[in-house]
C-alpha positions as CSV (number, residue, x, y, z in Angstrom):
1,M,-13.7,-32.0,45.2
2,N,-10.8,-32.6,47.7
3,H,-8.0,-30.1,48.3
4,L,-5.4,-31.8,46.2
5,S,-7.8,-31.8,43.1
6,K,-8.7,-28.1,43.6
7,R,-4.8,-27.2,43.8
8,M,-4.2,-29.4,40.6
9,T,-7.2,-27.6,38.8
10,T,-5.7,-24.2,39.6
11,L,-2.1,-25.0,38.6
12,S,-3.3,-26.5,35.3
13,G,-5.3,-23.4,34.6
14,A,-2.7,-21.0,35.4
15,F,0.0,-23.2,33.4
16,L,-2.4,-23.1,30.4
17,G,-2.8,-19.4,30.6
18,I,1.1,-18.9,30.6
19,I,1.3,-21.1,27.6
20,L,-1.5,-19.4,25.8
21,A,0.2,-16.0,26.4
22,G,3.4,-17.2,25.1
23,T,2.0,-18.5,22.0
24,I,0.1,-15.3,21.5
25,A,3.2,-13.2,21.9
26,A,5.1,-15.4,19.6
27,A,2.6,-15.3,16.8
28,D,2.5,-11.4,17.2
29,D,6.4,-11.3,16.8
30,M,6.0,-13.5,13.6
31,G,3.4,-11.1,12.1
32,N,6.3,-9.1,10.2
33,M,8.6,-12.0,9.6
34,N,11.3,-11.7,7.0
35,G,10.3,-8.0,6.3
36,M,7.0,-8.9,4.8
37,P,4.2,-6.3,5.3
38,D,1.7,-7.0,8.1
39,M,-1.2,-8.0,6.2
40,S,-3.5,-8.3,9.2
41,S,-4.9,-4.7,9.2
42,G,-7.0,-3.6,6.1
43,M,-5.0,-5.4,3.0
44,G,-5.8,-3.7,0.0
45,S,-6.8,-0.3,1.6
46,S,-4.5,2.6,2.0
47,S,-4.1,3.7,5.6
48,A,-4.7,7.0,7.0
49,S,-1.1,6.9,8.2
50,A,0.4,5.6,5.2
51,P,3.3,7.9,3.7
52,V,2.7,10.2,0.7
53,G,5.4,9.9,-1.7
54,H,6.3,12.8,-3.8
55,G,7.8,12.4,-7.2
56,K,8.5,14.1,-10.5
57,G,9.2,12.6,-13.9
58,V,8.0,12.3,-17.6
59,V,4.8,10.6,-18.8
60,K,6.0,7.8,-20.8
61,A,2.4,6.3,-21.7
62,I,-1.2,6.9,-20.8
63,D,-3.9,4.1,-20.9
64,R,-7.1,5.8,-20.3
65,K,-9.2,2.6,-20.6
66,A,-7.1,1.1,-17.7
67,G,-7.1,4.3,-15.8
68,T,-3.1,4.2,-15.7
69,V,-0.3,6.4,-16.6
70,T,3.3,5.2,-16.9
71,I,6.0,7.7,-15.8
72,K,9.8,7.6,-15.7
73,H,10.5,9.2,-12.4
74,G,13.2,10.2,-10.1
75,P,13.9,8.7,-6.6
76,I,10.8,8.8,-4.2
77,R,12.6,9.2,-0.7
78,E,9.1,8.5,1.3
79,F,9.0,4.9,-0.3
80,G,13.0,4.3,-0.5
81,W,12.7,4.1,-4.2
82,S,15.5,4.7,-6.6
83,G,14.6,6.3,-10.0
84,M,12.7,3.9,-12.5
85,T,9.9,3.8,-15.0
86,M,6.7,2.4,-13.7
87,T,3.0,2.4,-14.5
88,F,0.5,3.9,-11.7
89,T,-3.0,3.6,-11.3
90,L,-4.8,7.1,-10.6
91,R,-7.4,7.6,-7.9
92,H,-9.1,10.2,-10.0
93,R,-9.3,9.0,-13.8
94,S,-10.3,12.4,-14.8
95,S,-6.7,13.5,-14.2
96,L,-5.8,11.4,-17.3
97,N,-7.6,13.8,-19.6
98,S,-5.1,16.6,-18.9
99,L,-1.9,14.5,-19.3
100,K,0.2,14.3,-22.5
101,K,2.9,11.8,-23.4
102,G,6.4,13.4,-23.0
103,E,5.0,15.9,-20.5
104,H,7.1,16.7,-17.3
105,V,4.9,16.2,-14.0
106,R,4.9,16.2,-10.2
107,F,2.9,13.9,-8.4
108,D,1.7,12.5,-4.9
109,A,1.2,8.9,-4.5
110,V,0.3,6.3,-1.7
111,Q,1.0,2.6,-1.6
112,D,-2.4,0.9,-1.8
113,G,-2.1,-2.7,-0.3
114,Q,0.8,-4.8,-1.2
115,A,1.2,-4.4,-4.9
116,S,0.0,-1.3,-6.2
117,T,0.8,2.6,-5.9
118,V,-1.9,5.0,-6.5
119,I,-1.2,8.6,-7.8
120,T,-3.5,10.8,-5.7
121,K,-2.6,14.1,-7.2
122,I,-0.7,14.8,-10.3
123,R,0.2,18.3,-12.3
124,P,2.3,19.5,-14.9
125,V,5.7,21.1,-14.2
126,P,5.7,24.5,-16.0
């Protein structure tokens, strides 16, 4: 290979490297586009660094078969939520056995994936 061909090959390789690096950086920046969660790391599983939300409310319904409890709760600051009524899955279904409709409770929850929030701990408020 002559001197000019070697130089063109080197320049072409450098140019392609720059283009590839720019493409990767642009794709990385787009990973959290429009405020959407980054789904590239373990979608569907709660992360060890996921914030734990602390709530209190009133049990409105219990579905032992589905393993869920519906709670009318106050704001959950850790998730930026205002008060609302929602249905949660319980990490430990056995916790459902001690719950009663109308009971006041405190609970800890984690956001598990994109669409669900799981109660990890629930206890009655005396």
